[in-house]
VEXVO-481137 format. One record per atom (N, C-alpha, C): x, y, z; residue in three letters. Coordinates in steps of 0.05 Angstrom, whole numbers, plus 5000, padded with zeros to 4 digits. Layout:
// residues N
R      x      y      z   residu
R      X      Y      Z      ala
...
This chain:
// residues 218
R      x      y      z   residu
R   5264   3470   7892      met
R   5249   3457   7914      met
R   5243   3477   7936      met
R   5217   3479   7945      pro
R   5210   3498   7966      pro
R   5227   3493   7991      pro
R   5233   3515   8005      glu
R   5250   3512   8029      glu
R   5239   3493   8050      glu
R   5212   3494   8054      asp
R   5200   3477   8074      asp
R   5203   3447   8066      asp
R   5200   3441   8041      ser
R   5203   3414   8031      ser
R   5231   3404   8035      ser
R   5251   3421   8029      ala
R   5279   3414   8033      ala
R   5285   3408   8062      ala
R   5274   3425   8080      met
R   5279   3421   8108      met
R   5267   3395   8118      met
R   5243   3388   8107      thr
R   5229   3364   8115      thr
R   5245   3339   8106      thr
R   5255   3340   8081      glu
R   5271   3318   8071      glu
R   5297   3314   8087      glu
R   5309   3336   8094      ala
R   5334   3335   8110      ala
R   5328   3323   8137      ala
R   5305   3331   8149      ser
R   5298   3320   8175      ser
R   5292   3290   8174      ser
R   5278   3282   8153      leu
R   5272   3253   8150      leu
R   5297   3237   8145      leu
R   5315   3248   8129      leu
R   5341   3234   8125      leu
R   5356   3232   8151      leu
R   5357   3253   8166      gly
R   5372   3253   8191      gly
R   5360   3232   8210      gly
R   5334   3230   8212      gln
R   5321   3210   8229      gln
R   5328   3181   8219      gln
R   5327   3178   8193      ser
R   5333   3151   8181      ser
R   5362   3143   8187      ser
R   5380   3161   8184      val
R   5409   3155   8189      val
R   5413   3149   8219      val
R   5400   3165   8236      his
R   5402   3159   8265      his
R   5392   3132   8272      his
R   5368   3125   8261      arg
R   5357   3098   8267      arg
R   5376   3076   8258      arg
R   5387   3080   8234      arg
R   5404   3059   8223      arg
R   5430   3055   8240      arg
R   5443   3077   8247      ile
R   5467   3074   8263      ile
R   5461   3064   8291      ile
R   5439   3073   8302      arg
R   5430   3064   8329      arg
R   5425   3034   8328      arg
R   5413   3024   8307      gln
R   5408   2996   8304      gln
R   5434   2980   8301      gln
R   5453   2992   8287      met
R   5479   2979   8284      met
R   5493   2976   8311      met
R   5490   2996   8329      val
R   5501   2995   8355      val
R   5487   2974   8373      val
R   5460   2975   8373      leu
R   5445   2958   8391      leu
R   5446   2929   8382      leu
R   5450   2924   8356      ser
R   5452   2896   8346      ser
R   5479   2884   8350      ser
R   5499   2901   8357      gly
R   5526   2891   8360      gly
R   5542   2892   8335      gly
R   5530   2902   8313      glu
R   5545   2906   8288      glu
R   5568   2926   8293      glu
R   5563   2946   8309      leu
R   5583   2964   8319      leu
R   5587   2958   8348      leu
R   5610   2949   8357      thr
R   5614   2939   8384      thr
R   5626   2961   8402      thr
R   5624   2956   8428      ser
R   5634   2974   8448      ser
R   5663   2981   8443      ser
R   5669   3007   8444      gly
R   5696   3017   8439      gly
R   5702   3022   8410      gly
R   5685   3013   8392      gln
R   5691   3017   8363      gln
R   5686   3046   8355      gln
R   5704   3055   8338      ser
R   5702   3083   8328      ser
R   5677   3088   8312      ser
R   5665   3111   8316      leu
R   5643   3119   8300      leu
R   5653   3141   8280      leu
R   5668   3132   8261      ser
R   5680   3150   8241      ser
R   5658   3162   8223      ser
R   5655   3188   8224      val
R   5635   3201   8207      val
R   5640   3196   8177      val
R   5664   3200   8167      pro
R   5669   3195   8139      pro
R   5663   3166   8131      pro
R   5672   3147   8148      ala
R   5668   3119   8141      ala
R   5639   3111   8142      ala
R   5624   3120   8162      leu
R   5595   3114   8163      leu
R   5580   3127   8140      leu
R   5588   3152   8133      ala
R   5574   3165   8111      ala
R   5578   3150   8085      ala
R   5602   3140   8081      thr
R   5608   3124   8057      thr
R   5592   3098   8057      thr
R   5591   3084   8080      glu
R   5577   3059   8082      glu
R   5547   3062   8078      glu
R   5536   3084   8088      leu
R   5507   3089   8086      leu
R   5499   3103   8060      leu
R   5519   3113   8046      gly
R   5513   3127   8021      gly
R   5500   3154   8025      gly
R   5508   3169   8046      val
R   5497   3195   8051      val
R   5519   3215   8056      val
R   5512   3240   8059      ser
R   5532   3260   8065      ser
R   5541   3258   8094      ser
R   5561   3273   8101      arg
R   5571   3271   8129      arg
R   5553   3285   8149      arg
R   5538   3305   8140      ser
R   5523   3322   8159      ser
R   5502   3305   8175      ser
R   5485   3289   8162      pro
R   5466   3273   8178      pro
R   5479   3253   8196      pro
R   5502   3242   8187      val
R   5517   3223   8203      val
R   5528   3237   8228      val
R   5539   3260   8224      arg
R   5550   3276   8246      arg
R   5528   3281   8267      arg
R   5505   3289   8258      glu
R   5482   3295   8276      glu
R   5473   3269   8290      glu
R   5473   3247   8276      ala
R   5465   3221   8287      ala
R   5484   3213   8310      ala
R   5510   3216   8305      val
R   5530   3209   8325      val
R   5526   3227   8350      val
R   5521   3253   8346      gln
R   5516   3270   8369      gln
R   5491   3261   8385      gln
R   5471   3252   8371      gln
R   5447   3242   8384      gln
R   5453   3216   8400      gln
R   5470   3199   8389      leu
R   5478   3175   8403      leu
R   5494   3182   8429      leu
R   5510   3202   8427      ile
R   5524   3211   8451      ile
R   5504   3220   8473      ile
R   5484   3235   8464      tyr
R   5463   3245   8483      tyr
R   5449   3221   8495      tyr
R   5444   3200   8480      glu
R   5429   3177   8489      glu
R   5446   3159   8507      glu
R   5472   3164   8508      gly
R   5490   3147   8524      gly
R   5500   3123   8510      gly
R   5495   3121   8483      leu
R   5504   3099   8468      leu
R   5532   3103   8456      leu
R   5542   3128   8457      ala
R   5568   3134   8447      ala
R   5581   3155   8466      ala
R   5608   3156   8465      val
R   5622   3175   8480      val
R   5642   3189   8462      val
R   5650   3213   8470      ser
R   5668   3229   8453      ser
R   5692   3237   8470      ser
R   5716   3235   8458      ala
R   5740   3243   8472      ala
R   5754   3264   8455      ala
R   5767   3284   8467      pro
R   5781   3305   8452      pro
R   5801   3293   8433      pro
R   5800   3302   8408      his
R   5819   3294   8388      his
R   5818   3264   8380      his
R   5797   3250   8391      ala
R   5795   3222   8385      ala
R   5769   3214   8371      ala
R   5751   3233   8369      gly
R   5725   3228   8357      gly
R   5707   3212   8375      gly
R   5686   3201   8364      ala
R   5666   3187   8380      ala
R   5670   3157   8377      ala
R   5662   3142   8397      lys
R   5663   3113   8396      lys
R   5639   3101   8411      lys
R   5632   3076   8405      val
R   5610   3063   8419      val
R   5616   3061   8448      val
R   5597   3068   8465      ala
R   5601   3068   8494      ala
R   5602   3039   8505      ala
R   5615   3037   8528      ala
R   5615   3012   8543      ala
R   5601   3017   8569      ala
R   5581   3001   8575      val
R   5565   3004   8600      val
R   5575   2983   8620      val
R   5585   2991   8643      asp
R   5596   2972   8662      asp
R   5575   2964   8682      asp
R   5583   2946   8701      asp
R   5564   2935   8720      asp
R   5551   2956   8738      asp
R   5568   2975   8747      asp
R   5557   2996   8765      asp
R   5537   3014   8750      asp
R   5544   3020   8726      arg
R   5526   3037   8710      arg
R   5500   3024   8705      arg
R   5500   2998   8698      ile
R   5475   2984   8691      ile
R   5457   2982   8716      ile
R   5469   2979   8739      arg
R   5452   2978   8764      arg
R   5438   3005   8767      arg
R   5452   3027   8763      asp
R   5440   3053   8765      asp
R   5418   3057   8744      asp
R   5425   3049   8719      val
R   5406   3051   8697      val
R   5380   3036   8703      val
R   5382   3011   8712      leu
R   5359   2995   8717      leu
R   5343   3004   8741      leu
R   5356   3015   8761      ala
R   5342   3026   8784      ala
R   5323   3049   8776      ala
R   5334   3067   8760      val
R   5318   3089   8750      val
R   5297   3080   8730      val
R   5305   3061   8713      arg
R   5286   3051   8693      arg
R   5262   3037   8706      arg
R   5267   3022   8728      ala
R   5244   3009   8741      ala
R   5223   3029   8750      ala
R   5232   3051   8762      ala
R   5213   3071   8771      ala
R   5199   3084   8747      ala
R   5213   3091   8726      leu
R   5201   3104   8703      leu
R   5184   3085   8687      leu
R   5192   3060   8684      asp
R   5175   3041   8671      asp
R   5148   3037   8686      asp
R   5150   3037   8712      gly
R   5126   3035   8728      gly
R   5108   3059   8724      gly
R   5120   3083   8723      leu
R   5105   3108   8719      leu
R   5092   3108   8691      leu
R   5107   3099   8671      ala
R   5096   3098   8644      ala
R   5073   3079   8642      ala
R   5076   3055   8653      ala
R   5055   3035   8652      ala
R   5030   3044   8667      ala
R   5034   3057   8690      ala
R   5010   3066   8705      ala
R   4995   3087   8689      ala
R   5009   3105   8675      ala
R   4996   3125   8659      ala
R   4983   3113   8635      ala
R   4996   3093   8622      ala
R   4986   3081   8598      ala
R   4961   3065   8604      ala
R   4959   3054   8628      ala
R   4936   3037   8634      ala
R   4909   3050   8631      ala
R   4909   3077   8634      thr
R   4883   3091   8631      thr
R   4880   3104   8603      thr
R   4900   3100   8586      arg
R   4900   3113   8560      arg
R   4899   3094   8536      arg
R   4906   3069   8540      leu
R   4908   3050   8518      leu
R   4880   3043   8507      leu
R   4878   3042   8481      thr
R   4854   3034   8467      thr
R   4855   3004   8462      thr
R   4833   2993   8452      glu
R   4833   2964   8445      glu
R   4853   2959   8423      glu
R   4856   2978   8404      ala
R   4875   2975   8383      ala
R   4904   2975   8394      ala
R   4909   2991   8414      asp
R   4935   2992   8426      asp
R   4941   2965   8440      asp
R   4922   2955   8454      leu
R   4926   2929   8468      leu
R   4930   2907   8448      leu
R   4916   2908   8425      asp
R   4921   2889   8404      asp
R   4949   2890   8394      asp
R   4960   2914   8392      lys
R   4987   2918   8382      lys
R   5007   2905   8401      lys
R   5004   2909   8427      leu
R   5021   2897   8447      leu
R   5019   2867   8447      leu
R   4994   2857   8444      thr
R   4990   2828   8443      thr
R   5004   2817   8418      thr
R   5003   2832   8396      gly
R   5017   2823   8372      gly
R   5047   2820   8376      gly
R   5059   2838   8391      ile
R   5088   2837   8396      ile
R   5095   2812   8413      ile
R   5079   2807   8434      ile
R   5086   2783   8450      ile
R   5079   2757   8435      ile
R   5059   2759   8417      thr
R   5054   2735   8400      thr
R   5077   2729   8382      thr
R   5090   2750   8372      ala
R   5114   2746   8355      ala
R   5137   2735   8372      ala
R   5140   2745   8397      gln
R   5160   2734   8414      gln
R   5155   2705   8420      gln
R   5130   2697   8425      gln
R   5123   2670   8429      gln
R   5130   2652   8405      gln
R   5123   2662   8382      ala
R   5128   2647   8357      ala
R   5157   2641   8352      ala
R   5175   2659   8362      his
R   5203   2655   8357      his
R   5218   2639   8379      his
R   5204   2631   8400      leu
R   5217   2617   8422      leu
R   5231   2592   8413      leu
R   5220   2578   8394      asp
R   5232   2552   8386      asp
R   5249   2556   8361      asp
R   5252   2580   8352      asp
R   5269   2586   8329      asp
R   5298   2588   8338      asp
R   5317   2587   8319      pro
R   5345   2591   8326      pro
R   5349   2619   8339      pro
R   5368   2620   8357      thr
R   5373   2645   8372      thr
R   5380   2668   8352      thr
R   5367   2691   8357      asp
R   5373   2715   8341      asp
R   5371   2739   8360      asp
R   5393   2745   8375      pro
R   5392   2767   8394      pro
R   5383   2793   8383      pro
R   5391   2800   8359      ala
R   5383   2825   8347      ala
R   5352   2827   8343      ala
R   5341   2805   8334      arg
R   5311   2804   8330      arg
R   5297   2806   8357      arg
R   5306   2790   8376      asp
R   5292   2790   8402      asp
R   5295   2817   8417      asp
R   5319   2829   8415      ala
R   5323   2855   8427      ala
R   5305   2876   8414      ala
R   5302   2874   8388      gln
R   5285   2893   8374      gln
R   5255   2890   8382      gln
R   5246   2866   8385      leu
R   5218   2862   8394      leu
R   5215   2872   8423      leu
R   5235   2868   8439      asp
R   5233   2878   8467      asp
R   5232   2909   8467      asp
R   5248   2921   8450      leu
R   5248   2951   8448      leu
R   5221   2961   8438      leu
R   5210   2947   8419      glu
R   5184   2955   8408      glu
R   5162   2954   8430      glu
R   5163   2933   8446      phe
R   5144   2929   8467      phe
R   5145   2952   8487      phe
R   5169   2958   8497      his
R   5172   2978   8517      his
R   5169   3007   8506      his
R   5177   3010   8481      thr
R   5173   3036   8468      thr
R   5144   3043   8465      thr
R   5128   3023   8458      phe
R   5099   3028   8454      phe
R   5086   3036   8480      phe
R   5093   3024   8502      ile
R   5082   3031   8528      ile
R   5090   3058   8537      ile
R   5116   3064   8535      arg
R   5126   3090   8544      arg
R   5113   3112   8527      arg
R   5110   3108   8500      asp
R   5098   3129   8484      asp
R   5069   3133   8491      asp
R   5056   3111   8499      ala
R   5027   3113   8506      ala
R   5023   3127   8533      ala
R   5044   3131   8548      ser
R   5041   3144   8574      ser
R   5032   3173   8571      ser
R   5040   3186   8549      gly
R   5033   3213   8545      gly
R   5050   3233   8560      gly
R   5071   3223   8573      asn
R   5089   3239   8589      asn
R   5115   3243   8574      asn
R   5119   3267   8563      ala
R   5142   3271   8546      ala
R   5169   3268   8560      ala
R   5170   3275   8586      cys
R   5194   3272   8601      cys
R   5201   3243   8605      cys
R   5181   3227   8612      val
R   5185   3198   8615      val
R   5194   3185   8589      val
R   5181   3193   8567      val
R   5188   3182   8541      val
R   5217   3188   8535      val
R   5226   3212   8539      asp
R   5253   3220   8532      asp
R   5274   3205   8549      asp
R   5269   3204   8575      glu
R   5288   3190   8593      glu
R   5289   3160   8588      glu
R   5266   3148   8585      leu
R   5265   3119   8581      leu
R   5278   3111   8555      leu
R   5276   3127   8534      ala
R   5289   3121   8509      ala
R   5318   3118   8513      ala
R   5330   3135   8529      arg
R   5359   3134   8534      arg
R   5366   3110   8552      arg
R   5350   3106   8573      leu
R   5357   3084   8592      leu
R   5353   3057   8579      leu
R   5332   3053   8564      glu
R   5327   3027   8551      glu
R   5349   3020   8531      glu
R   5358   3040   8517      ala
R   5380   3036   8497      ala
R   5406   3027   8512      ala
R   5412   3041   8534      gln
R   5436   3034   8549      gln
R   5434   3006   8561      gln
R   5410   2998   8570      ala
R   5407   2971   8581      ala
R   5412   2950   8559      ala
R   5402   2955   8535      his
R   5406   2936   8514      his
R   5435   2935   8505      his
R   5448   2958   8506      leu
R   5477   2959   8499      leu
R   5493   2942   8518      leu
R   5485   2941   8543      tyr
R   5501   2928   8564      tyr
R   5504   2898   8559      tyr
R   5482   2884   8556      arg
R   5483   2855   8553      arg
R   5464   2846   8531      arg
R   5471   2850   8506      gly
R   5455   2839   8485      gly
R   5454   2809   8485      gly
R   5474   2796   8497      asp
R   5475   2767   8498      asp
R   5454   2755   8517      asp
R   5440   2772   8532      leu
R   5418   2763   8549      leu
R   5398   2747   8532      leu
R   5395   2754   8507      trp
R   5376   2742   8489      trp
R   5386   2716   8477      trp
R   5410   2708   8484      cys
R   5420   2682   8475      cys
R   5410   2659   8492      cys
R   5399   2665   8515      ser
R   5389   2644   8533      ser
R   5360   2639   8528      ser
R   5353   2613   8523      ala
R   5325   2606   8519      ala
R   5308   2611   8544      ala
R   5320   2606   8567      arg
R   5306   2610   8592      arg
R   5300   2640   8596      arg
R   5319   2657   8591      asn
R   5315   2685   8594      asn
R   5293   2696   8576      asn
R   5293   2685   8551      arg
R   5273   2694   8532      arg
R   5245   2686   8542      arg
R   5242   2662   8553      arg
R   5216   2653   8563      arg
R   5207   2669   8587      arg
R   5226   2674   8605      val
R   5218   2690   8629      val
R   5210   2718   8621      val
R   5225   2730   8603      ala
R   5218   2757   8594      ala
R   5190   2758   8581      ala
R   5184   2738   8565      leu
R   5158   2736   8553      leu
R   5136   2734   8574      leu
R   5141   2717   8594      arg
R   5121   2714   8615      arg
R   5116   2740   8629      arg
R   5137   2755   8635      glu
R   5134   2781   8648      glu
R   5120   2801   8630      glu
R   5125   2800   8604      his
R   5111   2818   8585      his
R   5081   2812   8586      his
R   5074   2786   8587      arg
R   5046   2779   8588      arg
R   5033   2790   8613      arg
R   5047   2790   8635      arg
R   5035   2801   8660      arg
R   5031   2831   8657      arg
R   5049   2844   8644      ile
R   5046   2873   8640      ile
R   5021   2879   8623      ile
R   5018   2863   8601      val
R   4995   2868   8584      val
R   4969   2861   8598      val
R   4969   2840   8614      glu
R   4945   2834   8630      glu
R   4937   2856   8649      glu
R   4958   2868   8662      ala
R   4953   2890   8680      ala
R   4943   2915   8665      ala
R   4954   2920   8642      leu
R   4945   2942   8625      leu
R   4916   2938   8616      leu
R   4909   2913   8609      glu
R   4882   2907   8601      glu
R   4862   2912   8624      glu
R   4871   2908   8648      ser
R   4853   2912   8671      ser
R   4846   2941   8675      ser
R   4864   2959   8665      gly
R   4859   2987   8668      gly
R   4867   2998   8695      gly
R   4879   2982   8712      his
R   4887   2990   8739      his
R   4915   3000   8739      his
R   4919   3026   8743      pro
R   4946   3038   8742      pro
R   4966   3025   8761      pro
R   4958   3019   8786      glu
R   4977   3007   8805      glu
R   4985   2979   8798      glu
R   4967   2964   8786      ser
R   4974   2937   8777      ser
R   4994   2938   8754      ser
R   4989   2957   8736      ala
R   5007   2961   8714      ala
R   5035   2970   8723      ala
R   5035   2988   8742      arg
R   5060   2997   8754      arg
R   5076   2974   8766      arg
R   5062   2958   8782      ala
R   5076   2936   8796      ala
R   5087   2916   8776      ala
R   5072   2909   8755      ala
R   5081   2890   8735      ala
R   5105   2900   8720      ala
R   5105   2925   8713      ala
R   5127   2937   8698      ala
R   5152   2939   8715      ala
R   5149   2947   8740      glu
R   5172   2948   8758      glu
R   5184   2920   8764      glu
R   5167   2901   8767      ala
R   5176   2873   8772      ala
R   5192   2863   8748      ala
R   5184   2870   8724      his
R   5198   2861   8701      his
R   5227   2872   8700      his
R   5230   2897   8707      val
R   5257   2908   8707      val
R   5274   2897   8729      val
R   5262   2892   8752      gln
R   5276   2880   8774      gln
R   5285   2851   8767      gln
R   5267   2837   8752      gly
R   5274   2811   8743      gly
R   5297   2811   8723      gly
R   5298   2832   8706      leu
R   5319   2835   8687      leu
R   5346   2839   8702      leu
R   5346   2854   8723      leu
R   5370   2859   8738      leu
R   5380   2832   8751      leu
R   5361   2816   8760      thr
R   5368   2790   8771      thr
R   5381   2772   8750      thr
R   5369   2772   8726      arg
R   5379   2754   8705      arg
R   5407   2764   8696      arg
R   5411   2789   8695      leu
R   5437   2800   8687      leu
R   5458   2791   8707      leu
R   5451   2791   8733      ala
R   5470   2784   8754      ala
R   5478   2755   8752      ala
R   5461   2739   8740      arg
R   5467   2710   8738      arg
R   5485   2703   8714      arg
R   5488   2722   8696      gln
R   5504   2716   8671      gln
R   5533   2713   8678      gln
């Protein structure tokens, strides 16, 4: 096998393993404080230890895992003080991302965002599925941040959004919270459709501030 092809396959495998373990953490399959044993995860996923080790290191960088000397890595726990700090920064960066995206999104991009909130709407009357709803929320915000074209914002928001979801996945167990979040998502899309950066910024910031309010009520 050519060296370049081998490197590409290894990179793709590493990305796949990272996505899978990250999903296990964000869905609650791996809970706060639980050990991220490289040998055990490698066996469970049917891969070698190397991509699992790299994935765990990436989770530590993202703030989803922590490492202690001689104890290995474990899923992080995000406390009340930390989440307030996370959301304060996220509000500013979400606003910045939305403002930039407002002038860059194509009709196809807007259709994609509309499709996500249509899926959220369709699930409102379905049985509660926090993992599904959290994933749709991540897809929505990830699409906007990636559309911003600002690599620094993309990198920081990826970490902050993941930590926010890790903090209170049970937010999605409330029918009222799901409906309010959907309404706020619609306002963001409407602002993006207008093409006005400041309107998009305000809608995105208001959504994160609303999230902080809902978390405080739990």
